[in-house]
PATOR-366448 format. One record per residue (C-alpha): residue in three letters; y, x, z. Coordinates in Angstrom, 2 decimals, m for minus. Layout:
N
SITE  resn       c2       c1       c3
SITE   ALA        Y        X        Z
...
//
This chain:
329
SITE  resn       c2       c1       c3
SITE   MET     0.00     0.00     0.00
SITE   LYS     3.39     1.37    m0.97
SITE   GLN     5.74     1.79     1.99
SITE   LEU     8.58    m0.71     1.89
SITE   VAL    12.04     0.89     1.97
SITE   ARG    15.03    m1.43     1.84
SITE   ASN    18.78    m0.97     1.86
SITE   VAL    20.55    m1.99     5.08
SITE   ARG    23.97    m3.56     5.49
SITE   ILE    26.23    m5.01     8.19
SITE   ILE    26.69    m8.77     7.98
SITE   GLY    28.65    m9.49    11.15
SITE   THR    30.88    m7.79    13.73
SITE   GLY    32.24    m8.69    17.16
SITE   SER    34.10    m7.09    20.03
SITE   TYR    35.33    m7.74    23.54
SITE   THR    37.69    m5.98    25.93
SITE   PRO    38.55    m7.01    29.51
SITE   ASP    41.85    m8.69    30.36
SITE   THR    43.15    m6.15    32.88
SITE   VAL    45.44    m3.49    31.34
SITE   TYR    46.26    m0.10    32.85
SITE   THR    49.28     1.40    31.11
SITE   ASN    50.15     5.08    31.16
SITE   LYS    53.09     4.17    33.39
SITE   HIS    50.66     2.67    35.88
SITE   LEU    48.56     5.83    35.85
SITE   GLU    51.69     7.84    36.69
SITE   THR    51.45     6.19    40.12
SITE   LEU    47.80     7.21    40.55
SITE   CYS    47.62    10.80    39.31
SITE   SER    49.64    13.73    38.01
SITE   THR    50.41    12.67    34.43
SITE   THR    53.17    11.17    32.30
SITE   ASP    53.27     8.45    29.71
SITE   GLU    54.88    10.84    27.22
SITE   TRP    52.18    13.53    27.61
SITE   VAL    49.30    11.08    27.26
SITE   TYR    50.71     9.39    24.18
SITE   GLN    51.80    12.58    22.41
SITE   ASN    48.53    14.44    23.03
SITE   LEU    45.95    11.66    23.05
SITE   GLY    47.58     8.75    21.23
SITE   ILE    46.92     6.38    24.15
SITE   ARG    49.42     3.86    25.51
SITE   GLU    47.08     1.71    27.60
SITE   ARG    43.45     0.92    28.29
SITE   ARG    41.42    m2.10    29.41
SITE   VAL    39.62    m2.10    32.76
SITE   ALA    36.67    m4.29    33.70
SITE   GLY    36.82    m6.32    36.89
SITE   PRO    34.65    m5.43    39.90
SITE   ASP    32.27    m8.24    38.94
SITE   GLN    32.08    m7.27    35.23
SITE   PRO    29.14    m4.96    34.49
SITE   THR    28.58    m3.35    31.10
SITE   SER    26.19    m6.14    30.06
SITE   ASP    28.91    m8.77    30.43
SITE   LEU    31.13    m6.97    27.91
SITE   ALA    28.15    m6.38    25.63
SITE   THR    27.16   m10.04    25.78
SITE   GLN    30.57   m11.27    24.68
SITE   ALA    30.70    m8.79    21.79
SITE   ALA    27.16    m9.76    20.76
SITE   LEU    27.90   m13.49    20.70
SITE   ARG    31.00   m12.91    18.59
SITE   ALA    29.07   m10.74    16.15
SITE   LEU    26.35   m13.38    15.82
SITE   GLU    28.97   m16.05    15.15
SITE   ASN    30.61   m13.83    12.55
SITE   ALA    27.22   m13.32    10.87
SITE   GLY    26.39   m17.04    10.97
SITE   LEU    23.24   m16.40    13.01
SITE   LYS    21.70   m17.61    16.26
SITE   PRO    20.23   m15.44    19.02
SITE   GLU    16.70   m16.45    18.01
SITE   ASP    17.29   m14.90    14.57
SITE   ILE    17.48   m11.39    16.06
SITE   ASP    14.39    m9.14    15.96
SITE   LEU    15.85    m6.04    17.59
SITE   ILE    18.61    m5.30    20.13
SITE   ILE    19.84    m1.77    20.80
SITE   VAL    22.58    m1.15    23.35
SITE   ALA    24.36     2.20    23.20
SITE   THR    25.78     2.93    26.64
SITE   ALA    26.42     5.74    29.09
SITE   THR    27.25     3.27    31.86
SITE   PRO    24.25     0.91    32.09
SITE   ASP    24.19    m1.93    34.58
SITE   ARG    21.22    m0.29    36.31
SITE   LEU    18.81     2.59    35.77
SITE   ALA    16.21    m0.14    35.23
SITE   PRO    15.84    m2.45    33.44
SITE   SER    17.69    m1.50    30.28
SITE   THR    21.06    m3.09    29.67
SITE   ALA    19.65    m4.31    26.35
SITE   CYS    17.04    m6.39    28.17
SITE   ILE    19.77    m7.84    30.40
SITE   VAL    21.83    m8.73    27.31
SITE   GLN    18.77   m10.21    25.63
SITE   ASP    18.35   m12.57    28.57
SITE   LYS    22.05   m13.44    28.75
SITE   ILE    22.20   m14.49    25.08
SITE   GLY    18.68   m15.93    24.93
SITE   ALA    17.43   m13.67    22.11
SITE   TYR    13.82   m13.79    23.28
SITE   ASN    12.34   m13.10    19.83
SITE   SER    13.72    m9.56    19.92
SITE   VAL    12.59    m6.21    21.25
SITE   ALA    15.38    m4.61    23.29
SITE   PHE    16.14    m1.11    24.49
SITE   ASP    19.04     1.22    25.32
SITE   LEU    19.99     4.42    23.55
SITE   ALA    21.88     7.22    25.30
SITE   ALA    24.13     9.44    23.18
SITE   VAL    27.43     8.65    24.97
SITE   CYS    30.34     8.58    22.49
SITE   SER    27.97     9.02    19.53
SITE   GLY    25.75     6.23    20.84
SITE   PHE    26.72     3.49    18.41
SITE   LEU    26.23     5.73    15.38
SITE   PHE    22.85     6.92    16.68
SITE   SER    21.85     3.31    17.42
SITE   VAL    22.87     2.00    13.99
SITE   SER    20.83     4.77    12.38
SITE   THR    17.81     3.85    14.51
SITE   ALA    18.11     0.15    13.74
SITE   ALA    18.55     0.87    10.03
SITE   GLN    15.22     2.73     9.92
SITE   PHE    13.37    m0.24    11.43
SITE   ILE    14.93    m2.59     8.88
SITE   ALA    14.49    m0.24     5.93
SITE   THR    10.76     0.06     6.60
SITE   GLY    10.32    m3.69     7.02
SITE   ILE     9.30    m3.58    10.68
SITE   TYR    12.26    m5.78    11.64
SITE   ASN    14.58    m7.89     9.52
SITE   THR    17.70    m8.39    11.64
SITE   ALA    19.10    m6.14    14.35
SITE   LEU    21.94    m6.48    16.83
SITE   VAL    23.49    m3.12    17.71
SITE   ILE    25.96    m3.02    20.59
SITE   GLY    28.13    m0.22    21.94
SITE   SER    29.35    m1.03    25.42
SITE   ASP    30.77     1.05    28.25
SITE   THR    32.65     0.60    31.51
SITE   PHE    33.84     4.12    32.24
SITE   SER    36.32     2.74    34.78
SITE   LYS    33.32     2.46    37.12
SITE   ILE    32.84     6.25    37.05
SITE   ILE    36.47     7.40    36.92
SITE   ASP    38.25     9.15    39.77
SITE   TRP    41.69     7.62    39.26
SITE   SER    43.34    10.42    41.24
SITE   ARG    42.38    13.03    38.61
SITE   ARG    44.39    13.74    35.46
SITE   ASP    41.39    13.14    33.18
SITE   CYS    41.37     9.45    34.17
SITE   VAL    43.76     8.88    31.24
SITE   PHE    41.09     9.31    28.55
SITE   PHE    38.87     6.28    28.98
SITE   GLY    38.90     2.49    28.92
SITE   ASP    36.33    m0.30    28.94
SITE   GLY    35.11    m2.33    25.99
SITE   ALA    32.23    m3.40    23.78
SITE   GLY    31.63    m3.88    20.08
SITE   ALA    28.64    m5.15    18.14
SITE   ALA    27.29    m5.30    14.62
SITE   VAL    24.50    m7.34    13.03
SITE   LEU    22.37    m5.44    10.51
SITE   THR    19.93    m6.77     7.94
SITE   HIS    18.41    m5.78     4.61
SITE   ALA    20.61    m5.46     1.55
SITE   ASP    20.53    m5.38    m2.22
SITE   ASP    20.37    m2.11    m4.12
SITE   GLY    23.71    m0.38    m4.41
SITE   GLU    25.15    m1.63    m1.12
SITE   GLY    24.81    m0.87     2.56
SITE   PHE    24.24     2.46     4.27
SITE   LEU    24.06     5.40     1.87
SITE   ALA    23.47     8.28     4.28
SITE   PHE    23.18     9.30     7.93
SITE   ARG    23.41    12.76     9.45
SITE   LEU    22.86    13.12    13.20
SITE   TYR    22.91    16.28    15.29
SITE   SER    22.43    17.42    18.90
SITE   ASP    22.97    20.62    20.86
SITE   GLY    21.93    20.53    24.50
SITE   ARG    23.74    23.79    25.22
SITE   GLY    26.89    21.70    25.57
SITE   LYS    25.51    19.56    28.37
SITE   TRP    27.94    20.76    31.05
SITE   ASN    31.08    20.22    29.00
SITE   PHE    30.87    16.48    29.51
SITE   THR    28.52    15.09    32.11
SITE   ILE    27.96    12.37    34.69
SITE   PRO    25.85    14.31    37.20
SITE   GLY    25.18    11.66    39.82
SITE   GLY    22.82     8.71    39.82
SITE   GLY    19.78    10.24    38.13
SITE   SER    16.81    12.17    39.44
SITE   GLU    18.71    15.47    39.62
SITE   PHE    21.43    14.17    41.95
SITE   PRO    20.26    10.80    43.32
SITE   MET    22.86     8.62    44.97
SITE   SER    23.31     9.75    48.56
SITE   GLN    26.23     9.93    50.95
SITE   GLU    26.52    13.66    50.23
SITE   ASN    26.50    13.26    46.44
SITE   VAL    28.95    10.38    46.52
SITE   ALA    31.30    12.32    48.80
SITE   SER    31.19    15.34    46.48
SITE   GLY    32.29    13.25    43.49
SITE   LYS    29.06    13.49    41.51
SITE   ARG    29.25     9.83    40.54
SITE   TYR    32.35    10.53    38.43
SITE   PHE    32.35    11.96    34.93
SITE   GLN    33.24    15.63    34.55
SITE   MET    34.81    17.01    31.38
SITE   VAL    35.98    20.34    29.97
SITE   GLY    38.70    18.98    27.70
SITE   ARG    39.28    22.14    25.69
SITE   ALA    35.58    22.45    24.87
SITE   VAL    35.51    18.82    23.68
SITE   TYR    38.43    19.45    21.34
SITE   GLU    37.12    22.73    19.94
SITE   THR    33.65    21.32    19.39
SITE   ALA    34.91    18.12    17.77
SITE   ILE    37.08    19.79    15.14
SITE   LYS    34.17    22.07    14.25
SITE   VAL    31.24    19.64    14.08
SITE   LEU    32.90    16.49    12.74
SITE   PRO    34.00    18.08     9.43
SITE   MET    30.55    19.64     9.08
SITE   ALA    28.76    16.29     9.46
SITE   ILE    31.21    14.48     7.20
SITE   ASN    30.92    17.05     4.44
SITE   GLN    27.14    16.84     4.69
SITE   VAL    26.96    13.05     4.17
SITE   LEU    29.39    13.39     1.27
SITE   ALA    27.07    15.95    m0.29
SITE   ASP    24.05    13.75     0.41
SITE   THR    25.60    10.85    m1.49
SITE   GLY    27.32    12.79    m4.24
SITE   LEU    30.65    11.33    m3.18
SITE   ARG    33.95    13.14    m2.82
SITE   ILE    36.43    12.71    m0.01
SITE   GLU    38.68    10.95    m2.56
SITE   ASP    36.02     8.20    m2.86
SITE   VAL    36.36     7.22     0.82
SITE   ASP    38.43     4.09     1.31
SITE   TYR    38.44     4.11     5.12
SITE   MET    37.29     6.32     7.93
SITE   ILE    36.32     4.39    11.07
SITE   PRO    35.72     7.12    13.65
SITE   HIS    35.05     7.43    17.34
SITE   GLN    38.37     7.59    19.22
SITE   PRO    38.36    10.87    21.23
SITE   SER    42.06    11.71    20.79
SITE   ILE    44.66    11.35    18.09
SITE   GLN    44.89    15.13    17.71
SITE   ILE    41.16    15.52    17.08
SITE   LEU    41.33    12.84    14.39
SITE   LYS    44.41    14.33    12.74
SITE   ASP    42.91    17.80    12.69
SITE   THR    39.58    16.51    11.37
SITE   ALA    41.29    14.56     8.59
SITE   SER    43.31    17.65     7.64
SITE   ILE    40.21    19.85     7.50
SITE   ILE    38.25    17.45     5.26
SITE   GLY    41.26    16.61     3.09
SITE   LEU    41.44    12.89     3.94
SITE   PRO    44.93    11.32     4.04
SITE   PHE    45.51    10.15     7.60
SITE   ASP    46.56     6.69     6.47
SITE   LYS    42.89     6.12     5.61
SITE   VAL    41.84     6.93     9.19
SITE   LYS    41.69     3.82    11.36
SITE   THR    42.64     4.08    15.02
SITE   ASN    43.14     1.76    17.98
SITE   MET    43.12     4.22    20.89
SITE   ASP    46.75     3.33    21.61
SITE   LYS    45.49    m0.05    22.91
SITE   TYR    42.05     0.77    24.29
SITE   ALA    41.80     4.56    24.84
SITE   ASN    38.29     5.99    24.47
SITE   THR    35.71     3.25    25.10
SITE   SER    32.82     5.67    24.44
SITE   GLY    29.97     3.75    22.77
SITE   GLY    32.36     0.86    22.11
SITE   THR    34.92     2.76    20.03
SITE   ILE    33.48     2.52    16.52
SITE   PRO    32.24    m1.11    16.71
SITE   ILE    35.46    m2.38    18.32
SITE   LEU    37.52    m0.70    15.61
SITE   LEU    35.12    m1.87    12.90
SITE   ASP    35.45    m5.45    14.11
SITE   GLU    39.24    m5.25    14.06
SITE   VAL    39.31    m3.84    10.53
SITE   ASN    36.70    m6.34     9.34
SITE   ARG    38.39    m9.42    10.81
SITE   SER    41.80    m8.34     9.55
SITE   GLY    40.48    m8.66     6.00
SITE   GLN    41.04    m5.01     5.14
SITE   LEU    37.39    m4.39     4.21
SITE   LYS    36.51    m5.46     0.69
SITE   ARG    33.11    m5.61    m0.96
SITE   GLY    32.34    m2.23    m2.47
SITE   ASP    34.62    m0.25    m0.16
SITE   VAL    33.26     3.14     0.88
SITE   VAL    33.52     3.48     4.66
SITE   LEU    32.94     6.68     6.60
SITE   PHE    31.80     6.64    10.25
SITE   ALA    31.93     9.77    12.42
SITE   ALA    31.48    10.49    16.13
SITE   VAL    31.06    13.30    18.63
SITE   GLY    29.84    12.93    22.19
SITE   SER    28.24    14.45    25.23
SITE   GLY    25.05    16.35    24.76
SITE   TRP    26.47    17.63    22.47
SITE   THR    25.72    14.80    20.04
SITE   TRP    27.52    14.16    16.77
SITE   GLY    27.07    12.69    13.34
SITE   ALA    28.43    10.86    10.35
SITE   SER    27.43     8.01     8.09
SITE   ILE    28.64     6.39     4.88
SITE   ILE    28.30     2.69     4.07
SITE   LYS    29.18     0.80     0.92
SITE   TRP    30.58    m2.46     2.26
//
């Protein structure tokens, strides 16, 4: 029997961000920073913050329901749910299983995928393989994070992150449309440059570990910047080569939102005019796994995406993890 390989496309998008807003001016009262520095260096004006009773699954659920509505599907139509998150509700069960129950998608298999800020891209690639080979027909991929739960608001690096979730519905496609290429990479030697040490088996939650701040994320900002502007162009150029496309063929780049400077430098290196690079970090900051799908949903619902548009996705995250993908809309 010949193995079935099908094209895969996105047929629906959705997103959700909490109501509470922390502006840069508000953060000036919590830590040593200024509104001007944050906006000039990171491109962030404000970020959304989940309430104390809003776990990651709540944000993911709202984004999922909106994506299903956009796709014209019901929860029972979904075969596969993947949630990309670095801030799961619990160590067990998976946040994907919690979301499955909240939306009633009991016909699906559900699991989480951990690649932090690259998580949505890694998850879409995983879902696409299941659909391409005919194992599943319709997948719901969600990127959702609540980094506010692991932020020390007295530290200057609290300015980077916000909370939010985005989702996309994937299914099989006709020839000549859908995903054209994926390139994913990892390098565990970068593990200490961005990490959340507490809560796992290495540093279980204890009074000592909580008191020492191990439940908060830790980041070497310079290493993130230097790695990003090196690996993102490499991955992007590789998917262009894989597809035979040129940078001039790209209509939009919908990237992870690490900082405005990283995106400007990346665009300059690959020769992409910055007006083709979509951003929303001014409103939401870095929502980790939620960045690409939230931005994709905004661009999609605004009517900017047209059939046949060539869209470039790119992300870099803890691990290190990074990658790029090209889709023909």
